[in-house]
C-alpha positions as CSV (number, residue, x, y, z in Angstrom):
1,M,98.5,100.4,127.7
2,E,97.4,103.6,125.9
3,G,93.8,104.5,126.7
4,E,93.7,102.9,130.1
5,D,91.9,104.8,132.9
6,L,94.3,107.4,134.3
7,A,93.7,106.4,137.9
8,S,94.6,102.8,137.2
9,I,97.9,104.0,135.6
10,K,98.9,106.2,138.5
11,G,97.7,103.8,141.1
12,T,97.8,105.3,144.6
13,V,100.1,108.1,143.8
14,P,98.7,111.3,145.4
15,E,97.3,113.9,143.1
16,T,99.9,116.5,144.1
17,E,102.7,114.1,143.2
18,T,101.2,113.3,139.8
19,K,101.0,117.0,139.1
20,Q,104.6,117.4,140.0
21,I,105.6,114.4,137.8
22,A,103.7,115.9,134.9
23,R,105.3,119.3,135.4
24,L,108.8,117.9,135.7
25,A,108.3,115.7,132.6
26,A,107.0,118.6,130.6
27,Q,110.1,120.6,131.5
28,A,112.4,117.7,130.6
29,V,110.8,117.3,127.2
30,S,111.0,121.1,126.7
31,L,114.7,121.1,127.6
32,A,115.4,118.2,125.2
33,R,113.6,120.0,122.3
34,D,115.4,123.3,123.0
35,G,118.7,121.4,123.0
36,L,118.0,119.9,119.6
37,L,117.0,123.4,118.3
38,I,120.3,124.9,119.4
39,H,122.4,122.2,117.7
40,L,120.2,121.5,114.7
41,R,118.8,124.8,113.6
42,F,117.6,123.4,110.2
43,L,115.0,121.4,112.2
44,D,113.3,124.5,113.6
45,R,110.1,124.3,111.6
46,A,109.8,120.5,112.1
47,L,110.3,120.9,115.9
48,A,107.7,123.7,116.0
49,Q,105.2,121.5,114.2
50,L,105.5,118.5,116.6
51,Q,103.9,119.7,119.8
52,P,104.4,117.7,123.0
53,E,101.4,116.1,124.7
54,E,101.5,113.9,127.8
55,R,99.9,110.5,127.5
56,W,100.0,108.5,130.7
57,G,100.4,104.8,130.3
58,L,102.2,105.0,126.9
59,D,105.4,103.8,128.5
60,G,107.5,105.6,125.8
61,L,107.4,108.3,123.3
62,A,105.3,108.3,120.1
63,T,104.1,110.6,117.3
64,D,101.3,110.9,114.9
65,G,102.9,113.7,112.8
66,A,101.3,116.5,114.7
67,R,102.1,115.7,118.3
68,L,104.9,114.1,120.3
69,Y,103.2,112.0,122.9
70,Y,105.1,111.0,126.0
71,D,104.5,109.1,129.2
72,P,105.5,111.4,132.1
73,L,106.7,108.5,134.3
74,Y,108.7,107.1,131.4
75,V,110.2,110.5,130.6
76,L,111.4,111.1,134.2
77,R,112.9,107.6,134.4
78,L,114.8,108.1,131.1
79,Y,115.9,111.6,132.0
80,K,117.2,110.4,135.3
81,A,119.2,107.7,133.6
82,S,120.5,110.1,130.9
83,P,119.2,113.5,129.7
84,K,120.9,112.7,126.3
85,A,118.8,109.6,126.0
86,L,115.6,111.7,126.2
87,S,116.9,114.0,123.5
88,R,117.8,111.0,121.4
89,V,114.3,109.6,121.5
90,C,112.8,113.1,120.7
91,L,115.1,113.4,117.7
92,H,114.4,109.8,116.6
93,S,110.6,110.4,116.6
94,L,111.0,113.8,114.8
95,L,113.0,112.3,112.0
96,H,110.3,109.6,111.4
97,C,108.0,112.5,110.5
98,V,110.6,114.4,108.4
99,F,111.3,111.2,106.3
100,G,107.6,110.4,106.0
101,H,107.9,107.0,107.7
102,I,104.5,107.3,109.5
103,Y,102.5,107.3,106.2
104,G,101.2,104.2,104.4
105,Y,101.8,102.1,107.5
106,D,98.6,100.0,107.0
107,R,99.8,98.8,103.5
108,L,103.1,97.5,104.7
109,D,104.5,94.6,106.7
110,Q,104.5,96.6,109.9
111,E,107.0,94.5,111.8
112,V,109.6,94.8,109.0
113,W,108.8,98.5,108.4
114,D,109.3,99.3,112.1
115,L,112.8,97.8,112.0
116,A,113.7,99.4,108.7
117,V,112.7,102.9,109.6
118,D,114.3,102.7,113.1
119,I,117.6,101.7,111.5
120,A,117.3,104.5,108.9
121,V,116.7,107.1,111.5
122,E,119.5,105.9,113.8
123,A,121.9,105.8,110.9
124,V,121.3,109.5,110.4
125,I,121.7,110.3,114.1
126,V,124.9,108.3,114.5
127,E,126.4,110.1,111.5
128,L,125.6,113.5,112.9
129,E,128.0,112.9,115.7
130,L,126.0,115.3,118.0
131,D,127.2,115.1,121.6
132,A,123.8,116.2,122.9
133,V,122.3,112.9,121.7
134,R,125.3,110.6,122.0
135,L,124.7,107.3,123.9
136,D,127.2,104.9,125.5
137,T,126.0,102.2,123.1
138,D,126.7,104.3,119.9
139,P,130.2,102.9,119.3
140,E,128.6,99.5,118.6
141,L,126.3,100.9,115.8
142,P,128.7,101.9,113.0
143,G,129.9,98.4,112.4
144,K,126.3,97.1,112.1
145,L,125.3,100.0,109.9
146,K,128.3,99.3,107.6
147,V,127.2,95.7,107.1
148,L,123.6,96.8,106.4
149,R,124.6,99.5,104.0
150,Q,126.6,96.9,102.0
151,D,123.9,94.3,102.1
152,A,120.9,96.5,101.4
153,G,122.6,99.0,99.0
154,G,121.9,101.9,101.3
155,L,120.4,102.9,104.6
156,T,117.1,104.5,103.5
157,A,113.9,103.0,104.9
158,D,112.8,101.7,101.5
159,K,116.1,99.9,100.7
160,L,116.2,98.4,104.2
161,Y,112.6,97.3,104.0
162,R,113.1,95.7,100.7
163,Y,116.3,94.0,102.0
164,F,114.6,92.5,105.0
165,R,111.6,91.4,103.0
166,Q,113.8,89.6,100.5
167,N,116.3,88.0,102.9
168,R,115.2,85.9,105.8
169,L,117.7,86.8,108.5
170,P,118.1,84.7,111.7
171,E,115.7,85.8,114.4
172,R,118.7,86.3,116.7
173,T,120.1,88.9,114.3
174,L,116.8,90.7,113.9
175,A,116.4,90.8,117.7
176,D,119.8,92.3,118.1
177,Y,118.9,95.0,115.5
178,R,115.8,95.8,117.4
179,R,117.6,96.1,120.7
180,S,120.2,98.4,119.0
181,F,117.9,100.7,117.0
182,T,114.4,100.8,118.5
183,R,113.7,104.0,120.5
184,D,110.0,105.0,120.3
185,V,106.6,103.5,119.9
186,H,104.8,103.4,116.5
187,F,101.3,103.0,117.9
188,Y,99.7,106.0,116.3
189,W,100.9,105.3,112.8
190,K,98.0,102.8,112.4
191,T,95.4,105.6,112.5
192,A,96.5,107.1,109.2
193,E,93.0,108.3,108.3
194,R,93.0,110.5,111.5
195,L,96.4,112.1,111.0
196,E,96.2,115.9,111.1
197,M,99.4,116.4,109.3
198,T,99.3,115.0,105.7
199,E,102.3,113.4,103.9
200,E,102.5,116.5,101.7
201,D,102.7,118.8,104.7
202,W,105.7,116.9,106.0
203,Q,107.2,116.7,102.5
204,Q,107.1,120.5,102.3
205,I,109.0,120.7,105.6
206,S,111.5,118.1,104.4
207,R,112.2,120.1,101.2
208,R,112.9,123.2,103.3
209,I,115.3,121.2,105.5
210,R,117.0,119.8,102.5
211,A,117.5,123.3,101.1
212,E,118.9,124.6,104.5
213,L,121.1,121.6,105.1
214,K,124.0,122.5,102.9
215,S,125.5,125.2,105.2
216,F,125.2,122.9,108.2
217,T,126.8,119.9,106.6
218,D,129.5,121.9,104.9
219,A,130.5,123.3,108.3
220,R,130.5,119.9,110.1
221,G,131.6,117.7,107.2
222,V,128.8,115.2,107.8
223,G,125.3,114.4,106.6
224,A,125.5,111.8,103.8
225,A,122.9,109.5,105.5
226,L,120.7,112.5,106.2
227,K,120.9,113.7,102.6
228,E,120.1,110.2,101.4
229,S,117.0,109.9,103.5
230,L,115.8,113.4,102.7
231,E,116.2,112.7,99.0
232,D,114.3,109.5,99.3
233,S,111.5,111.2,101.2
234,T,111.2,114.2,98.9
235,K,111.7,112.4,95.6
236,E,109.0,113.0,93.0
237,R,106.1,110.6,93.3
238,Y,104.6,109.6,90.0
239,D,100.9,108.9,89.4
240,Y,101.2,106.1,86.9
241,H,97.4,105.7,86.8
242,A,97.0,109.4,85.9
243,I,99.6,109.2,83.2
244,L,98.0,106.1,81.6
245,R,94.8,108.2,81.1
246,R,96.7,110.1,78.4
247,F,96.4,106.9,76.3
248,M,92.6,107.0,76.2
249,V,90.9,108.0,72.9
250,M,87.4,109.0,71.9
251,G,85.4,106.3,70.2
252,E,81.9,104.9,69.7
253,Q,80.7,102.4,72.3
254,M,77.4,100.5,72.0
255,G,74.9,101.5,74.7
256,V,72.2,104.0,75.5
257,N,73.5,107.5,75.4
258,E,71.6,109.2,78.2
259,D,73.0,112.7,77.4
260,E,71.8,112.9,73.8
261,Y,68.0,113.1,74.1
262,D,65.4,114.9,76.2
263,Y,63.6,112.8,78.8
264,I,60.6,115.2,78.8
265,Y,59.7,114.4,75.2
266,Y,60.6,110.8,75.6
267,T,58.2,110.3,78.6
268,Y,55.5,112.5,77.1
269,G,55.3,110.2,74.1
270,L,55.1,107.1,76.4
271,S,52.3,108.6,78.5
272,N,50.1,109.9,75.6
273,Y,50.8,107.5,72.8
274,G,51.2,104.2,74.5
275,N,54.6,102.7,74.0
276,L,55.7,105.2,71.4
277,P,58.4,107.5,72.6
278,L,58.8,110.8,70.7
279,V,62.6,110.6,70.7
280,E,64.4,107.3,70.4
281,P,67.7,107.3,72.3
282,L,70.9,106.8,70.3
283,E,72.3,103.3,70.6
284,Y,75.9,104.4,70.9
285,R,77.8,106.9,72.9
286,E,81.3,108.4,72.6
287,E,83.6,107.7,75.6
288,K,87.2,108.0,76.4
289,R,88.6,104.5,76.4
290,V,91.8,102.7,75.6
291,K,91.7,101.1,72.1
292,E,95.3,100.7,70.9
293,F,98.8,101.2,72.2
294,V,102.2,99.6,72.4
295,I,104.1,98.2,75.4
296,A,107.8,97.7,74.9
297,I,109.7,95.5,77.4
298,D,113.5,96.0,77.7
299,T,114.8,92.4,78.0
300,S,118.2,93.4,79.3
301,A,119.5,91.7,82.4
302,S,118.0,94.3,84.7
303,C,114.4,93.3,83.9
304,S,113.5,89.8,85.2
305,G,110.6,87.7,83.9
306,A,108.7,88.0,87.2
307,I,109.1,91.8,87.4
308,V,107.9,92.1,83.7
309,K,104.8,90.0,84.6
310,A,104.1,92.2,87.6
311,F,104.5,95.3,85.5
312,L,102.2,94.1,82.8
313,R,99.5,93.0,85.2
314,R,99.7,96.3,87.1
315,T,99.4,98.2,83.8
316,F,96.4,96.2,82.5
317,E,94.6,96.3,85.9
318,M,94.9,100.1,85.9
319,L,93.7,100.4,82.3
320,M,90.7,98.0,82.8
321,E,89.4,99.9,85.9
322,A,86.1,101.6,85.3
323,E,85.7,99.9,81.9
324,N,88.5,101.9,80.3
325,F,88.9,99.3,77.5
326,F,86.9,99.1,74.3
327,Q,85.5,95.6,73.6
328,K,87.9,95.4,70.7
329,I,91.5,96.4,71.4
330,N,94.7,96.4,69.6
331,I,97.7,96.2,71.9
332,H,101.2,95.1,70.8
333,I,103.6,93.8,73.5
334,L,107.2,94.0,72.2
335,Q,110.2,92.4,73.7
336,C,113.4,94.1,72.7
337,D,117.0,94.9,73.6
338,S,119.1,96.3,70.7
339,A,116.5,94.7,68.3
340,I,112.9,93.5,68.3
341,R,112.8,90.0,69.7
342,S,109.1,89.4,69.7
343,D,105.7,91.1,68.9
344,V,102.5,89.7,70.4
345,K,99.2,91.3,69.6
346,I,96.5,91.4,72.2
347,S,93.0,91.8,70.8
348,A,90.8,91.0,73.8
349,K,91.2,91.2,77.6
350,G,91.3,87.4,78.1
351,E,94.4,87.0,75.8
352,L,96.6,88.8,78.3
353,D,96.4,86.0,80.9
354,A,97.3,83.4,78.3
355,Y,100.2,85.6,77.2
356,L,101.5,85.9,80.8
357,D,101.1,82.2,81.5
358,D,103.4,81.4,78.6
359,L,105.7,84.4,78.8
360,H,109.4,83.7,78.0
361,I,111.8,86.6,78.1
362,R,113.9,86.8,74.9
363,G,117.0,88.9,74.3
364,F,119.2,90.1,77.2
365,G,121.5,92.1,74.9
366,G,122.4,95.7,75.0
367,T,119.7,98.4,74.9
368,D,118.9,100.6,72.0
369,F,115.5,102.3,72.0
370,R,115.5,103.3,68.4
371,P,114.5,100.0,66.8
372,V,111.2,99.9,68.7
373,F,110.2,103.3,67.4
374,A,111.3,102.4,63.8
375,Y,109.3,99.2,64.1
376,V,106.1,100.9,65.3
377,E,106.4,103.4,62.5
378,E,106.5,100.5,60.0
379,L,103.3,99.1,61.7
380,Q,101.6,102.4,61.3
381,E,102.6,102.6,57.6
382,Q,101.1,99.1,57.1
383,G,97.8,100.3,58.6
384,E,98.1,98.2,61.8
385,F,96.9,101.1,63.9
386,E,93.9,103.4,63.3
387,N,94.8,106.0,66.0
388,L,97.8,104.9,68.1
389,K,97.7,107.0,71.2
390,G,100.9,105.9,73.0
391,L,103.8,103.7,73.8
392,I,105.0,102.5,77.2
393,Y,108.6,101.5,77.4
394,F,109.6,99.5,80.5
395,T,113.3,99.8,80.8
396,D,116.4,100.4,83.0
397,G,116.9,103.6,81.0
398,F,120.5,102.8,79.8
399,G,120.2,103.0,76.1
400,I,120.1,105.2,73.0
401,Y,117.0,107.4,72.7
402,P,115.6,108.4,69.3
403,A,116.2,112.1,68.4
404,A,112.8,112.9,66.9
405,K,109.4,112.9,68.6
406,P,107.0,110.3,67.3
407,P,103.3,111.2,66.6
408,Y,102.1,109.6,69.8
409,D,102.7,109.9,73.6
410,V,105.6,108.0,75.1
411,I,106.2,106.9,78.7
412,F,109.5,105.6,79.8
413,A,108.8,103.5,82.9
414,F,111.7,102.9,85.3
415,L,111.9,100.5,88.2
416,N,113.9,102.8,90.3
417,E,115.7,106.1,90.4
418,D,119.3,106.2,89.2
419,D,121.5,109.3,89.2
420,T,123.8,107.7,86.6
421,R,121.0,107.3,84.1
422,G,120.7,110.1,81.6
423,P,117.6,112.2,81.2
424,V,114.7,111.1,79.0
425,P,113.9,113.1,75.9
426,S,112.0,116.3,76.5
427,W,109.0,115.0,74.4
428,S,108.5,111.9,76.6
429,M,107.1,111.3,80.0
430,K,109.0,109.6,82.8
431,V,107.5,107.5,85.6
432,V,109.4,105.7,88.4
433,L,107.4,102.7,89.6
434,E,107.3,101.5,93.2
435,E,110.1,99.0,93.1
436,E,109.2,97.3,96.4
437,T,105.6,96.8,95.3
438,L,106.5,95.3,92.0
439,E,109.1,93.1,93.5
440,E,106.7,91.9,96.1
441,E,104.1,91.1,93.4
442,A,106.9,89.3,91.4
443,L,107.8,87.2,94.4
444,E,104.2,86.2,94.9
445,E,104.0,85.4,91.2
446,E,107.1,83.2,91.4
447,A,105.7,81.4,94.5
448,L,102.4,80.7,92.8
449,E,104.3,79.3,89.7
450,E,106.4,77.1,92.0
451,K,103.4,75.7,93.8
452,A,101.7,75.1,90.4
453,S,104.8,73.2,89.2
454,E,104.9,71.2,92.4
455,I,101.3,70.2,92.0
456,K,102.0,69.1,88.4
457,R,104.9,67.0,89.5
458,V,103.0,65.0,92.1
459,L,99.8,64.5,90.1
460,P,99.4,61.1,88.5
461,A,100.1,61.0,84.8
462,E,96.5,60.0,84.0
463,T,95.2,63.1,85.7
């Protein structure tokens, strides 16, 4: 209904009455916000950032990260039923911003994301046990949240989203979850390019809240779900693409070098001496491109074949963007656990697809990183590499790291954050990949392979 003509929304309500409705609704929203500020002082900056704005016909509350939109008629109906219910919705929408739920909406399965983020926010509110936002239905929620925490491994939006994507729950169960946890409207999240508050703006606010939260939670003895969601929203984001650029090396590439000669002399010769340029362009140019590096795949049980394929495809797609590869390349893909299980050399771009089509994971033993570095050192001594720039080690991180720094860059790529995992060596780089994206790609890969196998089974033998 958002965007309809105001007169059609208000119908035949006299103008004086609509002004009174708007005034009373604004007061109700202000009271709700003030109440939240009194009880949750650590949200002061966040509340100040989210300015209320009436939006007739919205039939709910919504946010775009800069404003809290509300329908005056909806607000008064809700406030009349329960002032606490209005405060609850205001807090619910605010926490969506604090946790960064409103960003990246267009890249997600929106129906699943809506449910995941609503549950994540309500889990935080229920745990706060704040009387100012407590509803009569709240006693029903802890049991549902307990089951979801066990099944999804946590109550952050990312974990819930991944759980709902990987598990097809009965529609009756999903409908029950929506009735229990949905509070606001996510309409404005679809216009990400027009959001005034950036994701980084809200991350800065979230970091401040996280820093100020300790005294509040120590006093009340609550806040585990809030801390969990704040940690998830403020965790370091790694630019895997930017890190891979470290592996590019200078080298000669065939092609006209437009920077190495003067066009004035060149065109002068053409105009005065026929087809004889005074300066002939060089037939090569030096560019930063990827020529040789090593990818080590930890084949312990935590790294499935589908995930490995998705990781390799993602890595090569990034490196091949903007012609980052030389025509001739030297890339070794190692499978390893506590020893080297296989070494496949890729010399041309097309060989990767053939390798992935016939990929078989070998190993599944314990993890020891040292054999890989020792093996690469042997390859260098044998003259296998001219100028090895780097090594990417895709692993769960539970293993023995080498003590000494090798003469090339090293990236340890992890599928997810894990507090029980020890730190990487100071001389290496760490990147945490987007687990849900890789898993989604892996599921698509498995589905394609299953379809291909089915086609082969039904085709006649002579085909």
